KEVO-836485 format. One record per residue (C-alpha): residue in one letter; x, y, z. Coordinates in nm, 2 decimals, padded with zeros to 4 digits. Example, Ala and Ser with C-alpha at 12.3 -4.5 7.8 and 13.67 -1.06 7.14 Angstrom:
<atoms>
atom aa: a x: 01.23 y: -00.45 z: 00.78;
atom aa: s x: 01.37 y: -00.11 z: 00.71;
</atoms>
This chain:
<atoms>
atom aa: x x: -06.06 y: 04.85 z: 00.25;
atom aa: x x: -06.21 y: 05.19 z: 00.30;
atom aa: x x: -06.24 y: 05.39 z: 00.63;
atom aa: x x: -06.03 y: 05.14 z: 00.81;
atom aa: x x: -05.99 y: 05.18 z: 01.19;
atom aa: x x: -05.73 y: 04.99 z: 01.39;
atom aa: x x: -05.79 y: 04.83 z: 01.73;
atom aa: x x: -05.67 y: 04.97 z: 02.05;
atom aa: x x: -05.35 y: 04.77 z: 02.00;
atom aa: x x: -05.25 y: 05.04 z: 01.75;
atom aa: x x: -05.17 y: 04.81 z: 01.46;
atom aa: x x: -05.35 y: 04.60 z: 01.21;
atom aa: x x: -05.29 y: 04.23 z: 01.19;
atom aa: x x: -05.51 y: 04.02 z: 00.97;
atom aa: x x: -05.49 y: 03.70 z: 00.77;
atom aa: x x: -05.42 y: 03.73 z: 00.40;
atom aa: x x: -05.66 y: 03.43 z: 00.34;
atom aa: x x: -05.97 y: 03.63 z: 00.43;
atom aa: x x: -06.30 y: 03.50 z: 00.56;
atom aa: x x: -06.52 y: 03.23 z: 00.40;
atom aa: x x: -06.87 y: 03.34 z: 00.27;
atom aa: x x: -07.16 y: 03.12 z: 00.38;
atom aa: x x: -07.53 y: 03.08 z: 00.31;
atom aa: x x: -07.82 y: 03.00 z: 00.54;
atom aa: x x: -08.05 y: 02.70 z: 00.49;
atom aa: x x: -08.39 y: 02.81 z: 00.35;
atom aa: x x: -08.68 y: 02.92 z: 00.57;
atom aa: x x: -08.87 y: 02.62 z: 00.72;
atom aa: x x: -08.55 y: 02.43 z: 00.79;
atom aa: x x: -08.56 y: 02.29 z: 01.14;
atom aa: x x: -08.36 y: 02.07 z: 01.37;
atom aa: x x: -08.46 y: 01.70 z: 01.39;
atom aa: x x: -08.78 y: 01.67 z: 01.59;
atom aa: x x: -08.85 y: 02.04 z: 01.57;
atom aa: x x: -09.18 y: 02.15 z: 01.41;
atom aa: x x: -09.28 y: 02.49 z: 01.28;
atom aa: x x: -09.60 y: 02.60 z: 01.45;
atom aa: x x: -09.58 y: 02.95 z: 01.29;
atom aa: x x: -09.74 y: 03.26 z: 01.44;
atom aa: x x: -10.05 y: 03.28 z: 01.22;
atom aa: x x: -10.28 y: 03.26 z: 01.52;
atom aa: x x: -10.24 y: 03.35 z: 01.88;
atom aa: x x: -09.89 y: 03.42 z: 02.00;
atom aa: x x: -09.73 y: 03.14 z: 02.21;
atom aa: x x: -09.75 y: 03.20 z: 02.58;
atom aa: x x: -09.43 y: 03.32 z: 02.74;
atom aa: x x: -09.33 y: 03.40 z: 03.10;
atom aa: x x: -09.31 y: 03.76 z: 03.20;
atom aa: x x: -08.98 y: 03.94 z: 03.17;
atom aa: x x: -08.75 y: 03.89 z: 03.47;
atom aa: x x: -08.44 y: 04.09 z: 03.55;
atom aa: x x: -08.12 y: 03.97 z: 03.71;
atom aa: x x: -07.79 y: 04.15 z: 03.78;
atom aa: x x: -07.52 y: 03.87 z: 03.77;
atom aa: x x: -07.23 y: 04.13 z: 03.80;
atom aa: x x: -07.19 y: 04.50 z: 03.85;
atom aa: x x: -07.31 y: 04.69 z: 03.54;
atom aa: x x: -07.43 y: 04.37 z: 03.38;
atom aa: x x: -07.81 y: 04.32 z: 03.34;
atom aa: x x: -07.99 y: 04.01 z: 03.21;
atom aa: x x: -08.36 y: 04.04 z: 03.12;
atom aa: x x: -08.52 y: 03.70 z: 03.05;
atom aa: x x: -08.81 y: 03.68 z: 02.80;
atom aa: x x: -08.74 y: 04.04 z: 02.68;
atom aa: x x: -08.87 y: 03.98 z: 02.33;
atom aa: x x: -09.21 y: 03.84 z: 02.23;
atom aa: x x: -09.22 y: 03.55 z: 01.98;
atom aa: x x: -09.34 y: 03.78 z: 01.71;
atom aa: x x: -09.05 y: 04.02 z: 01.77;
atom aa: x x: -08.81 y: 03.73 z: 01.76;
atom aa: x x: -08.93 y: 03.59 z: 01.43;
atom aa: x x: -08.92 y: 03.95 z: 01.29;
atom aa: x x: -08.55 y: 03.97 z: 01.38;
atom aa: x x: -08.49 y: 03.63 z: 01.22;
atom aa: x x: -08.65 y: 03.75 z: 00.90;
atom aa: x x: -08.43 y: 04.06 z: 00.90;
atom aa: x x: -08.12 y: 03.84 z: 00.97;
atom aa: x x: -08.20 y: 03.64 z: 00.65;
atom aa: x x: -08.19 y: 03.96 z: 00.45;
atom aa: x x: -07.87 y: 04.08 z: 00.61;
atom aa: x x: -07.70 y: 03.74 z: 00.55;
atom aa: x x: -07.73 y: 03.78 z: 00.17;
atom aa: x x: -07.44 y: 03.91 z: -00.03;
atom aa: x x: -07.30 y: 04.16 z: -00.09;
atom aa: x x: -07.12 y: 04.20 z: 00.24;
atom aa: x x: -07.31 y: 03.89 z: 00.36;
atom aa: x x: -07.26 y: 03.61 z: 00.61;
atom aa: x x: -06.92 y: 03.46 z: 00.65;
atom aa: x x: -06.69 y: 03.27 z: 00.88;
atom aa: x x: -06.43 y: 03.54 z: 01.00;
atom aa: x x: -06.07 y: 03.44 z: 01.00;
atom aa: x x: -05.83 y: 03.52 z: 01.29;
atom aa: x x: -05.49 y: 03.68 z: 01.22;
atom aa: x x: -05.34 y: 03.34 z: 01.29;
atom aa: x x: -05.53 y: 03.19 z: 01.00;
atom aa: x x: -05.78 y: 03.01 z: 01.22;
atom aa: x x: -06.13 y: 03.01 z: 01.08;
atom aa: x x: -06.39 y: 03.10 z: 01.35;
atom aa: x x: -06.67 y: 02.85 z: 01.39;
atom aa: x x: -06.93 y: 03.12 z: 01.42;
atom aa: x x: -07.07 y: 03.29 z: 01.11;
atom aa: x x: -07.10 y: 03.67 z: 01.11;
atom aa: x x: -07.26 y: 03.95 z: 00.92;
atom aa: x x: -07.21 y: 04.32 z: 01.02;
atom aa: x x: -07.42 y: 04.63 z: 01.00;
atom aa: x x: -07.30 y: 04.99 z: 01.02;
atom aa: x x: -06.93 y: 04.90 z: 01.06;
atom aa: x x: -06.77 y: 04.58 z: 00.93;
atom aa: x x: -06.57 y: 04.39 z: 01.19;
atom aa: x x: -06.30 y: 04.14 z: 01.14;
atom aa: x x: -06.04 y: 04.04 z: 01.39;
atom aa: x x: -05.93 y: 04.30 z: 01.51;
atom aa: x x: -06.04 y: 04.60 z: 01.31;
atom aa: x x: -06.34 y: 04.79 z: 01.18;
atom aa: x x: -06.39 y: 04.92 z: 00.83;
atom aa: x x: -06.67 y: 05.04 z: 00.61;
atom aa: x x: -06.63 y: 04.76 z: 00.36;
atom aa: x x: -06.62 y: 04.38 z: 00.38;
atom aa: x x: -06.25 y: 04.37 z: 00.31;
atom aa: x x: -06.21 y: 04.01 z: 00.41;
atom aa: x x: -06.47 y: 03.88 z: 00.16;
atom aa: x x: -06.61 y: 04.07 z: -00.14;
atom aa: x x: -06.50 y: 04.42 z: -00.05;
atom aa: x x: -06.86 y: 04.55 z: -00.08;
atom aa: x x: -06.98 y: 04.84 z: 00.14;
atom aa: x x: -07.12 y: 04.72 z: 00.48;
atom aa: x x: -07.50 y: 04.72 z: 00.52;
atom aa: x x: -07.64 y: 05.02 z: 00.72;
atom aa: x x: -07.76 y: 04.97 z: 01.07;
atom aa: x x: -08.14 y: 05.00 z: 01.03;
atom aa: x x: -08.33 y: 05.26 z: 01.23;
atom aa: x x: -08.55 y: 05.00 z: 01.40;
atom aa: x x: -08.24 y: 04.83 z: 01.53;
atom aa: x x: -08.12 y: 05.16 z: 01.67;
atom aa: x x: -08.46 y: 05.21 z: 01.84;
atom aa: x x: -08.45 y: 04.85 z: 01.98;
atom aa: x x: -08.10 y: 04.91 z: 02.13;
atom aa: x x: -08.22 y: 05.23 z: 02.29;
atom aa: x x: -08.52 y: 05.05 z: 02.43;
atom aa: x x: -08.28 y: 04.79 z: 02.58;
atom aa: x x: -08.07 y: 05.05 z: 02.75;
atom aa: x x: -08.38 y: 05.22 z: 02.88;
atom aa: x x: -08.52 y: 04.89 z: 03.01;
atom aa: x x: -08.21 y: 04.80 z: 03.21;
atom aa: x x: -08.23 y: 05.15 z: 03.37;
atom aa: x x: -07.86 y: 05.15 z: 03.46;
atom aa: x x: -07.67 y: 05.36 z: 03.21;
atom aa: x x: -07.83 y: 05.70 z: 03.21;
atom aa: x x: -08.06 y: 05.85 z: 02.95;
atom aa: x x: -08.11 y: 05.60 z: 02.66;
atom aa: x x: -08.17 y: 05.89 z: 02.42;
atom aa: x x: -07.80 y: 05.98 z: 02.44;
atom aa: x x: -07.70 y: 05.62 z: 02.33;
atom aa: x x: -07.59 y: 05.64 z: 01.97;
atom aa: x x: -07.55 y: 05.28 z: 01.84;
atom aa: x x: -07.37 y: 05.27 z: 01.50;
atom aa: x x: -07.28 y: 04.90 z: 01.45;
atom aa: x x: -07.41 y: 04.55 z: 01.50;
atom aa: x x: -07.22 y: 04.22 z: 01.49;
atom aa: x x: -07.47 y: 03.94 z: 01.41;
atom aa: x x: -07.33 y: 03.59 z: 01.49;
atom aa: x x: -07.49 y: 03.27 z: 01.39;
atom aa: x x: -07.38 y: 02.95 z: 01.58;
atom aa: x x: -07.45 y: 02.63 z: 01.39;
atom aa: x x: -07.44 y: 02.32 z: 01.60;
atom aa: x x: -07.09 y: 02.28 z: 01.74;
atom aa: x x: -07.00 y: 02.65 z: 01.71;
atom aa: x x: -06.84 y: 02.83 z: 02.00;
atom aa: x x: -06.69 y: 03.17 z: 02.08;
atom aa: x x: -06.37 y: 03.20 z: 02.29;
atom aa: x x: -06.33 y: 03.45 z: 02.56;
atom aa: x x: -06.24 y: 03.79 z: 02.42;
atom aa: x x: -06.26 y: 04.16 z: 02.51;
atom aa: x x: -06.44 y: 04.42 z: 02.30;
atom aa: x x: -06.13 y: 04.64 z: 02.27;
atom aa: x x: -06.17 y: 04.77 z: 01.91;
atom aa: x x: -06.41 y: 05.05 z: 02.00;
atom aa: x x: -06.30 y: 05.37 z: 02.19;
atom aa: x x: -06.66 y: 05.42 z: 02.32;
atom aa: x x: -06.75 y: 05.34 z: 02.68;
atom aa: x x: -07.12 y: 05.31 z: 02.59;
atom aa: x x: -07.29 y: 04.99 z: 02.70;
atom aa: x x: -07.31 y: 04.68 z: 02.47;
atom aa: x x: -07.65 y: 04.53 z: 02.39;
atom aa: x x: -07.68 y: 04.16 z: 02.31;
atom aa: x x: -08.00 y: 03.99 z: 02.20;
atom aa: x x: -08.02 y: 03.61 z: 02.20;
atom aa: x x: -08.24 y: 03.40 z: 01.97;
atom aa: x x: -08.27 y: 03.03 z: 01.90;
atom aa: x x: -08.08 y: 02.77 z: 02.10;
atom aa: x x: -07.99 y: 02.83 z: 02.47;
atom aa: x x: -07.63 y: 02.91 z: 02.54;
atom aa: x x: -07.39 y: 02.96 z: 02.83;
atom aa: x x: -07.26 y: 03.32 z: 02.82;
atom aa: x x: -06.94 y: 03.32 z: 03.02;
atom aa: x x: -06.77 y: 03.63 z: 03.18;
atom aa: x x: -06.43 y: 03.65 z: 03.34;
atom aa: x x: -06.29 y: 03.99 z: 03.43;
atom aa: x x: -06.18 y: 04.32 z: 03.27;
atom aa: x x: -05.82 y: 04.23 z: 03.33;
atom aa: x x: -05.82 y: 03.85 z: 03.30;
atom aa: x x: -05.97 y: 03.58 z: 03.08;
atom aa: x x: -05.92 y: 03.31 z: 03.34;
atom aa: x x: -06.15 y: 03.19 z: 03.62;
atom aa: x x: -06.34 y: 03.24 z: 03.84;
atom aa: x x: -06.62 y: 03.28 z: 03.58;
atom aa: x x: -06.97 y: 03.41 z: 03.60;
atom aa: x x: -07.20 y: 03.21 z: 03.37;
atom aa: x x: -07.54 y: 03.32 z: 03.25;
atom aa: x x: -07.79 y: 03.11 z: 03.06;
atom aa: x x: -07.92 y: 03.30 z: 02.76;
atom aa: x x: -08.24 y: 03.17 z: 02.61;
atom aa: x x: -08.43 y: 03.28 z: 02.30;
atom aa: x x: -08.57 y: 03.63 z: 02.35;
atom aa: x x: -08.33 y: 03.72 z: 02.63;
atom aa: x x: -08.14 y: 04.05 z: 02.66;
atom aa: x x: -07.80 y: 04.10 z: 02.81;
atom aa: x x: -07.65 y: 04.45 z: 02.85;
atom aa: x x: -07.30 y: 04.52 z: 02.99;
atom aa: x x: -07.13 y: 04.85 z: 03.04;
atom aa: x x: -06.98 y: 05.08 z: 03.30;
atom aa: x x: -06.71 y: 04.90 z: 03.51;
atom aa: x x: -06.76 y: 04.59 z: 03.30;
atom aa: x x: -06.78 y: 04.74 z: 02.96;
atom aa: x x: -06.46 y: 04.56 z: 02.86;
atom aa: x x: -06.51 y: 04.24 z: 03.05;
atom aa: x x: -06.37 y: 03.92 z: 02.88;
atom aa: x x: -06.66 y: 03.72 z: 02.76;
atom aa: x x: -06.75 y: 03.43 z: 02.53;
atom aa: x x: -06.99 y: 03.14 z: 02.46;
atom aa: x x: -06.83 y: 02.81 z: 02.55;
atom aa: x x: -07.15 y: 02.60 z: 02.51;
atom aa: x x: -07.47 y: 02.60 z: 02.30;
atom aa: x x: -07.73 y: 02.35 z: 02.38;
atom aa: x x: -07.85 y: 02.20 z: 02.05;
atom aa: x x: -08.22 y: 02.15 z: 01.99;
atom aa: x x: -08.34 y: 02.40 z: 02.25;
atom aa: x x: -08.47 y: 02.66 z: 02.01;
atom aa: x x: -08.84 y: 02.73 z: 02.04;
atom aa: x x: -09.05 y: 02.52 z: 01.80;
atom aa: x x: -09.21 y: 02.83 z: 01.66;
atom aa: x x: -08.89 y: 03.02 z: 01.57;
atom aa: x x: -08.81 y: 03.00 z: 01.20;
atom aa: x x: -08.43 y: 02.99 z: 01.25;
atom aa: x x: -08.21 y: 02.72 z: 01.11;
atom aa: x x: -08.07 y: 02.49 z: 01.38;
atom aa: x x: -07.85 y: 02.69 z: 01.61;
atom aa: x x: -07.82 y: 03.02 z: 01.80;
atom aa: x x: -07.84 y: 03.38 z: 01.67;
atom aa: x x: -07.69 y: 03.67 z: 01.87;
atom aa: x x: -07.73 y: 04.03 z: 01.77;
atom aa: x x: -07.48 y: 04.26 z: 01.95;
atom aa: x x: -07.54 y: 04.63 z: 01.90;
atom aa: x x: -07.29 y: 04.89 z: 02.01;
atom aa: x x: -07.18 y: 05.25 z: 01.99;
atom aa: x x: -06.83 y: 05.23 z: 01.86;
atom aa: x x: -06.71 y: 05.59 z: 01.89;
atom aa: x x: -06.55 y: 05.56 z: 01.55;
atom aa: x x: -06.58 y: 05.83 z: 01.28;
</atoms>
């Protein structure tokens, strides 16, 4: 599998069945009733960015990305999704197929390990994390102004998840990376409920944050390893000008601390 790194559990447990490769609908595919307005003229009006701190060391910036920036990320996602090492449904060690579809950059993640190759599908080398994504993640850390000098942030991996209608993500803890650097999550498309529990529990009480298209969420510090998930995505809430297939796209960029 190449440059394989175990989780903090100290052992590797995977399913022998592997993941299931998937493909995206072509550009211009929209949910029923959704029309593409495009961005050929003036950019659609958006509210000004607005910052909230739902928990200690967790920062939510609404309307962080402009419509043009959002569509540029969707266009990049379409390229990342192509094989080799393309989009797939990851499979849990139990054999359960995750409802989200994922593609990875920098390091390939499958439950619960990192490697430099897509060992659960075609075995191809993982796509590199582009420089512009590294710059975007550093901009995010700088904008939340909570985790020190953003220039010391060294992101080396991104997990890009696409939620088709009906997809969910159970509560989990980012425990595969030794790094304590903050985690940057960008939300595009349909609105979702992002749920957080605690660093030592996955049960309630919960803190729920509504993430809309263009929103930023950064968590680190005392809540770097908080249990979190996406129990609900509201179908048909994606902006009409976003050229994303029906669903939600999340781009989570992190510094793994792996070598």
